[in-house]
C-alpha angles and dihedrals in degrees: 000000000000095000093060099045111108095351102100129118120266122190117343111303095010122117130171113238120241114232116272115278093193090125095046094106091054093041093053091043089056096040102047120086111258093229095060100076137031094213135029112284123252112232119196119187133192133160094281109026148028116212117200116195122184134181122235126190112281114241117252106248120181096207139089089212105116092204091056092048092049091048091052092048091048089050091051090051092049091050091051091048093052096043095049100037099110094044092046091051091052092048091046091052091052091049093046089054091047099044104022090230132109116255123223128184136218136178134204121205115175107313096342125093122181127184121203135192093012122162125249104205122196114236122195119219138166117224131187121224097271090055092044088050090058091052093045091051090055090049095045091049093051095246089118134022096220143359088266092055090045092053091048089050090052092049091050090049093051090045092053095045100040101045097124092050093044090049091053090047091052090049091052091049090051090052091051090049090051091050089051091049091050092049128098121286114256 
């Protein structure tokens, strides 16, 4: 499979870098059929995965019932997913060859966003007893099924509550990367 070629682990702590996906937003914008989405897609890239999220027209629902609206939006997303499956798979395979990352899709209809075929990547960490105690409390209380779920819950919570700070950090990292790219060749 393309995603696994050349991406393995070498000696401890070494990892081959995937090619840059700096042009992924433009590539998907040019590659996707114009009739699929009502707005430009959002493309999010990390070391392992590219997530492409597009917006489709929200269904017209003559009801103030939020459950009915959410059901209609979910139905619209499911229809899109089923009708475009083969084409999305072909586009994802092209992108996986180009960027050596898996591609996942998502769709927004009205106030509902659903992601499908996303990766769940194992991450190894070492925690001391106070940190393990936090995870175990979440498990014992039923908030999470396992330490792994508890850790994922904690990461989501930090991500939701620290967005402005994380955005500034990402901007700073992008500036550092640009300075490196502009520097002399070694």
